[in-house]
C-alpha positions as CSV (number, residue, x, y, z in Angstrom):
1,X,0.0,0.0,0.0
2,X,2.8,2.4,0.8
3,X,5.7,1.6,-1.5
4,X,3.9,1.9,-4.9
5,X,2.9,5.4,-4.0
6,X,6.6,6.3,-3.8
7,X,7.3,4.9,-7.2
8,X,8.5,1.4,-6.2
9,X,7.8,-1.7,-8.2
10,X,7.7,-5.2,-6.8
11,X,9.2,-8.3,-8.3
12,X,7.3,-11.4,-7.1
13,X,9.9,-13.7,-8.4
14,X,12.7,-12.0,-6.5
15,X,10.7,-10.8,-3.5
16,X,12.3,-7.5,-4.0
17,X,11.2,-3.8,-4.3
18,X,12.9,-1.5,-6.8
19,X,12.8,2.3,-6.8
20,X,13.6,4.6,-9.8
21,X,16.6,6.1,-7.9
22,X,18.2,2.7,-7.6
23,X,17.2,1.9,-4.0
24,X,16.4,-1.8,-3.4
25,X,14.5,-3.5,-0.5
26,X,14.9,-7.3,-0.3
27,X,12.3,-9.3,1.6
28,X,14.2,-12.3,3.1
29,X,13.7,-15.0,5.7
30,X,15.5,-16.7,8.6
31,X,13.5,-19.9,9.3
32,X,16.6,-21.7,10.7
33,X,19.8,-20.6,12.2
34,X,21.8,-21.8,9.2
35,X,19.8,-19.6,6.9
36,X,22.0,-16.7,8.1
37,X,24.8,-18.1,6.1
38,X,22.8,-17.5,2.9
39,X,23.6,-13.7,3.2
40,X,27.3,-13.8,3.7
41,X,29.0,-11.5,1.3
42,X,26.0,-9.2,0.9
43,X,26.2,-5.4,1.6
44,X,23.2,-4.0,3.4
45,X,22.9,-0.4,4.7
46,X,19.5,-0.9,6.4
47,X,18.3,-4.0,8.1
48,X,14.8,-4.5,9.6
49,X,14.0,-7.7,11.6
50,X,10.5,-8.2,12.8
51,X,9.5,-10.3,15.9
52,X,13.0,-10.9,17.2
53,X,11.3,-12.6,20.2
54,X,10.7,-15.6,18.0
55,X,14.5,-16.4,18.0
56,X,15.4,-18.4,21.2
57,X,19.0,-17.2,20.6
58,X,20.4,-14.0,19.0
59,X,22.9,-16.0,17.0
60,X,21.3,-16.1,13.6
61,X,20.5,-12.4,13.5
62,X,23.8,-11.5,15.1
63,X,25.6,-13.2,12.2
64,X,23.9,-10.6,9.9
65,X,25.8,-7.8,11.6
66,X,28.7,-8.7,9.2
67,X,26.6,-7.9,6.2
68,X,25.7,-4.4,7.5
69,X,28.3,-2.3,5.7
70,X,28.9,0.3,3.1
71,X,32.0,1.1,1.0
72,X,30.3,4.3,0.0
73,X,30.0,5.6,3.6
74,X,26.3,5.3,3.8
75,X,25.1,5.2,7.4
76,X,24.3,1.6,8.4
77,X,21.1,1.1,10.5
78,X,19.5,-1.9,12.1
79,X,16.0,-1.9,13.4
80,X,14.3,-4.7,15.3
81,X,10.8,-5.1,16.7
82,X,9.2,-7.7,19.0
83,X,6.7,-8.5,21.7
84,X,7.5,-9.8,25.2
85,X,6.7,-13.4,26.0
86,X,8.4,-15.2,23.1
87,X,11.3,-17.7,23.3
88,X,13.8,-14.9,23.0
89,X,12.5,-12.8,25.8
90,X,15.4,-13.4,28.1
91,X,18.2,-12.3,25.8
92,X,16.2,-9.4,24.5
93,X,15.5,-8.1,28.0
94,X,19.2,-8.6,29.1
95,X,20.6,-6.9,25.9
96,X,18.1,-4.1,25.2
97,X,15.7,-3.5,28.1
98,X,17.7,-3.8,31.3
99,X,20.8,-1.7,30.5
100,X,19.1,1.6,30.2
101,X,15.8,3.5,30.6
102,X,13.5,3.7,27.6
103,X,14.4,6.3,25.0
104,X,17.9,6.7,26.5
105,X,20.6,5.5,24.1
106,X,23.3,3.2,25.5
107,X,26.3,1.2,24.3
108,X,27.2,-2.4,24.8
109,X,30.2,-4.5,23.9
110,X,29.5,-7.8,22.0
111,X,32.9,-9.2,23.0
112,X,33.9,-8.9,26.7
113,X,37.6,-8.8,25.8
114,X,37.1,-5.8,23.5
115,X,35.3,-3.1,25.5
116,X,36.4,-0.6,22.8
117,X,34.1,-2.2,20.2
118,X,30.7,-0.8,21.2
119,X,27.3,-0.9,19.5
120,X,24.8,1.9,20.3
121,X,21.2,0.9,20.9
122,X,18.1,2.3,22.3
123,X,14.8,0.7,23.6
124,X,11.7,2.4,22.3
125,X,8.6,1.1,24.2
126,X,5.2,0.9,22.6
127,X,1.6,0.6,23.9
128,X,-1.6,-0.2,22.1
129,X,-2.4,3.6,22.1
130,X,0.7,4.1,20.0
131,X,-0.9,2.2,17.1
132,X,-3.1,5.2,16.3
133,X,-4.4,3.9,13.0
134,X,-5.4,0.6,14.4
135,X,-7.2,2.2,17.4
136,X,-9.1,4.5,15.1
137,X,-10.1,1.9,12.6
138,X,-10.8,-0.9,15.1
139,X,-11.5,0.5,18.6
140,X,-12.8,-2.9,19.8
141,X,-9.5,-4.6,19.3
142,X,-8.6,-4.2,23.0
143,X,-11.6,-6.2,23.9
144,X,-10.5,-9.0,21.6
145,X,-7.0,-8.8,23.0
146,X,-8.4,-9.3,26.5
147,X,-10.3,-12.4,25.3
148,X,-7.0,-14.4,25.3
149,X,-7.9,-14.9,29.0
150,X,-4.4,-14.6,30.2
151,X,-3.9,-11.5,32.5
152,X,0.0,-11.6,32.2
153,X,-0.1,-11.9,28.4
154,X,-2.7,-9.3,28.1
155,X,-0.7,-6.8,30.1
156,X,2.5,-7.6,28.2
157,X,0.9,-7.1,24.8
158,X,-1.4,-4.3,25.8
159,X,1.2,-2.2,27.7
160,X,4.3,-3.5,26.0
161,X,5.5,-4.6,29.5
162,X,8.6,-6.7,29.4
163,X,8.6,-7.2,33.1
164,X,5.4,-9.3,33.0
165,X,6.9,-11.9,30.6
166,X,3.8,-13.6,29.3
167,X,4.3,-17.3,28.9
168,X,6.9,-17.6,31.7
169,X,7.0,-20.9,33.4
170,X,7.3,-20.1,37.1
171,X,4.2,-17.9,37.5
172,X,4.3,-18.9,41.2
173,X,7.7,-17.4,41.7
174,X,7.8,-13.8,42.9
175,X,10.8,-12.0,44.4
176,X,8.7,-10.6,47.2
177,X,7.6,-14.1,48.4
178,X,10.4,-16.4,47.4
179,X,13.6,-14.4,47.7
180,X,14.7,-13.7,51.3
181,X,17.7,-12.1,53.0
182,X,20.3,-14.6,54.3
183,X,19.5,-16.0,57.8
184,X,21.6,-18.1,60.1
185,X,20.7,-21.7,59.3
186,X,21.5,-24.2,62.1
187,X,24.7,-26.1,61.3
188,X,23.0,-29.5,61.9
189,X,20.5,-29.0,59.1
190,X,20.9,-31.5,56.1
191,X,23.0,-29.7,53.4
192,X,24.0,-30.7,50.0
193,X,25.5,-29.2,46.8
194,X,24.2,-29.4,43.2
195,X,26.4,-28.7,40.2
196,X,25.8,-28.3,36.5
197,X,29.2,-28.4,35.0
198,X,30.2,-26.7,31.7
199,X,33.4,-25.4,30.2
200,X,32.3,-23.6,27.0
201,X,29.2,-22.4,28.9
202,X,28.7,-21.6,32.5
203,X,29.1,-24.0,35.4
204,X,26.4,-23.4,38.0
205,X,26.8,-24.5,41.6
206,X,24.1,-24.2,44.4
207,X,24.2,-25.0,48.1
208,X,20.9,-26.2,49.7
209,X,19.6,-26.9,53.2
210,X,16.4,-28.3,54.6
211,X,14.8,-27.3,58.0
212,X,12.0,-29.9,57.9
213,X,9.6,-27.5,56.2
214,X,11.5,-25.5,53.6
215,X,14.4,-26.0,51.3
216,X,16.8,-23.1,51.3
217,X,19.1,-22.3,48.4
218,X,21.6,-20.3,50.3
219,X,24.6,-19.8,48.0
220,X,25.6,-19.5,44.4
221,X,28.7,-19.9,42.2
222,X,28.4,-19.2,38.5
223,X,31.7,-19.4,36.5
224,X,32.9,-20.3,33.0
225,X,36.1,-21.7,31.5
226,X,36.9,-23.9,34.6
227,X,38.2,-27.4,34.5
228,X,36.5,-30.0,36.7
229,X,39.5,-29.9,39.1
230,X,39.5,-26.1,39.3
231,X,35.7,-26.0,39.8
232,X,36.0,-28.7,42.6
233,X,38.6,-26.6,44.4
234,X,36.4,-23.5,44.2
235,X,33.5,-25.4,45.6
236,X,35.5,-26.8,48.5
237,X,36.9,-23.4,49.4
238,X,33.5,-21.7,49.1
239,X,31.9,-24.4,51.3
240,X,34.4,-24.1,54.0
241,X,34.1,-20.3,53.9
242,X,30.3,-20.0,54.0
243,X,29.4,-23.2,55.9
244,X,32.4,-23.9,58.1
245,X,30.6,-25.9,60.8
246,X,28.2,-27.7,58.5
247,X,28.3,-31.2,57.2
248,X,27.7,-31.7,53.4
249,X,25.8,-35.0,52.8
250,X,26.5,-35.2,49.1
251,X,27.3,-33.4,45.9
252,X,24.8,-33.9,43.0
253,X,26.3,-33.7,39.6
254,X,24.5,-33.4,36.2
255,X,24.2,-36.8,34.4
256,X,26.6,-35.8,31.6
257,X,29.4,-35.5,34.2
258,X,29.4,-39.3,34.5
259,X,29.8,-40.0,30.8
260,X,33.1,-41.2,29.4
261,X,35.1,-38.6,27.5
262,X,38.4,-38.8,25.5
263,X,40.3,-39.2,28.8
264,X,39.9,-42.3,30.9
265,X,38.4,-40.3,33.7
266,X,34.9,-38.8,33.9
267,X,34.2,-35.3,35.1
268,X,32.6,-36.9,38.2
269,X,35.7,-38.9,39.0
270,X,38.0,-35.9,38.6
271,X,35.9,-33.9,41.0
272,X,35.7,-36.8,43.4
273,X,39.4,-36.7,43.7
274,X,39.1,-33.2,45.2
275,X,35.9,-33.1,47.0
276,X,35.6,-35.1,50.3
277,X,31.9,-35.7,50.0
278,X,29.8,-38.3,48.3
279,X,29.3,-37.7,44.6
280,X,25.9,-38.9,43.2
281,X,24.2,-38.5,39.8
282,X,21.3,-36.0,39.6
283,X,17.7,-37.0,38.9
284,X,17.3,-35.6,35.4
285,X,13.5,-35.7,35.3
286,X,13.0,-32.3,33.7
287,X,9.2,-32.0,33.8
288,X,9.0,-33.6,37.3
289,X,11.7,-31.3,38.6
290,X,10.1,-28.1,37.2
291,X,6.7,-29.0,38.5
292,X,8.2,-29.8,42.0
293,X,9.9,-26.3,42.0
294,X,6.8,-24.6,40.9
295,X,4.6,-26.3,43.6
296,X,7.2,-25.5,46.3
297,X,7.3,-21.9,45.3
298,X,3.4,-21.8,45.4
299,X,3.3,-23.3,49.0
300,X,6.3,-21.3,50.3
301,X,8.5,-24.5,50.7
302,X,11.4,-23.2,48.5
303,X,13.3,-20.1,49.5
304,X,16.2,-18.5,47.7
305,X,18.7,-16.2,49.5
306,X,19.2,-12.9,47.7
307,X,22.9,-13.7,47.3
308,X,21.9,-15.9,44.3
309,X,21.1,-13.1,41.7
310,X,21.7,-15.2,38.6
311,X,19.2,-17.9,39.6
312,X,16.6,-15.2,40.5
313,X,17.1,-13.6,37.1
314,X,16.7,-16.9,35.3
315,X,13.6,-17.9,37.3
316,X,11.8,-14.6,36.4
317,X,12.3,-15.1,32.7
318,X,12.1,-18.9,32.2
319,X,9.7,-19.5,29.3
320,X,7.5,-22.5,28.4
321,X,8.5,-24.7,25.5
322,X,5.8,-23.9,22.9
323,X,6.2,-27.5,21.6
324,X,6.1,-29.0,25.0
325,X,4.3,-26.6,27.4
326,X,4.9,-28.7,30.5
327,X,8.7,-28.2,30.0
328,X,10.9,-25.1,30.1
329,X,12.3,-23.9,26.7
330,X,15.9,-25.2,26.7
331,X,18.5,-22.7,25.5
332,X,22.1,-21.7,26.0
333,X,22.5,-20.1,29.4
334,X,19.9,-22.2,31.4
335,X,22.7,-23.7,33.5
336,X,21.5,-22.1,36.8
337,X,17.9,-23.5,36.3
338,X,19.3,-27.0,35.7
339,X,21.5,-26.9,38.8
340,X,18.6,-25.6,40.9
341,X,16.4,-28.4,39.6
342,X,19.1,-31.0,40.4
343,X,19.3,-29.6,44.0
344,X,15.6,-29.8,44.6
345,X,14.8,-33.1,42.8
346,X,17.8,-34.9,44.3
347,X,17.7,-33.2,47.7
348,X,18.4,-34.7,51.1
349,X,15.1,-34.2,52.8
350,X,15.5,-36.4,55.8
351,X,16.1,-34.3,58.9
352,X,17.6,-35.5,62.2
353,X,17.4,-32.9,65.0
354,X,20.3,-33.3,67.6
355,X,19.2,-34.3,71.1
356,X,20.6,-31.1,72.6
357,X,18.5,-28.9,70.3
358,X,15.4,-30.9,71.1
359,X,16.1,-30.6,74.9
360,X,16.9,-26.9,74.7
361,X,13.6,-26.2,72.9
362,X,11.6,-28.4,75.4
363,X,12.9,-26.5,78.5
364,X,12.8,-23.1,77.0
365,X,9.3,-22.3,78.4
366,X,10.3,-23.3,81.9
367,X,13.4,-21.1,81.8
368,X,11.4,-18.1,80.5
369,X,9.0,-18.5,83.4
370,X,11.8,-18.9,86.0
371,X,10.8,-22.5,86.8
372,X,14.4,-23.7,87.0
373,X,13.6,-26.9,89.0
374,X,11.1,-28.3,86.5
375,X,13.5,-27.3,83.7
376,X,16.2,-29.3,85.4
377,X,13.9,-32.3,85.9
378,X,12.6,-32.2,82.3
379,X,16.2,-32.0,81.0
380,X,17.2,-35.1,83.0
381,X,14.1,-37.0,81.7
382,X,14.8,-36.1,78.1
383,X,18.5,-37.0,78.4
384,X,17.6,-40.4,79.8
385,X,15.1,-41.0,77.0
386,X,17.7,-40.1,74.4
387,X,20.2,-42.4,76.0
388,X,17.8,-45.3,75.9
389,X,16.8,-44.5,72.3
390,X,20.5,-44.6,71.2
391,X,21.3,-47.7,73.2
392,X,22.1,-50.7,71.0
393,X,19.4,-53.3,70.9
394,X,20.2,-56.9,71.7
395,X,18.5,-59.4,69.4
396,X,17.2,-62.5,71.3
397,X,17.0,-65.8,69.5
398,X,18.3,-67.0,66.2
399,X,19.5,-64.7,63.5
């Protein structure tokens, strides 16, 4: 409707618009990541990509940066549009939404080791009212948008709200309810460690504890480029620093850590040579693990200390797999989610309260009321009961 009025002619065979002054607009596609290779060697001065949220990873469209160039010195521009809630919500939010306020340009470095190479970007928000022509021609569209019967998705699309993240998996997770400041956990609580190892991508490590009612994820370690031995040393040092008087029951490793590689040792065996705790393979039931975490968040049975920012960020933006709605969409950078799932699904949820803690809680009321005699008698009674309970039993008769 627009281009013919400017003198352009369209070639259906080439899917290309031609203008009298020589300008050309090619309509092209990226159905798969490898399609980006089709455009190597091209020179584009303007690039428009619609619905970038449909790309789980920015890799295919980032490959097109190399084609955005001009030997004639023409300014090169890239424009992208998208809606919150798609598979690519997480990387879009991290790259374009979080770094700066709307309408405020900012610069970001694609390569960490080259902070001098910067790309300037800006996030331009949009609400339904900004589509003036649509609102004038179809004022009842808002009503039909509400008919999707999904409050989060309606707010995301109606307000252009990237914080709502329609389609996110952990709708029961909120920072206000599920993220808490660190508290002193008794050293006798069952504690264990979960690890999702990676070298080219992140290794994520979490420490968990169980108090009989809630599981606490109380520490986080996310690093990359570490060998199994180096990571094991970091885990041991971190554990002794943050939980010096606690006993770790086991270390849960991702299943791939037990697979044979080119070397005779597995990742698990290399880490077992450093860590003094039992090494076990994680339960890799993805759907069961995600559902368990979601239910524990809903009932307040899973708490995360605010010293675990990477996990909190990933929980807020985890998206459903559109092909398998009961699962989380798998993508590069979900190591923290996997490690947390291993910790919850393969947790040590059998608690044994020390006798002195039981006795101390039992006589606390007597001491607060100044009834020291009954406190002393109750203490003796409970100690005697504990002694009998721990006394070895003699089996009478034949084995």
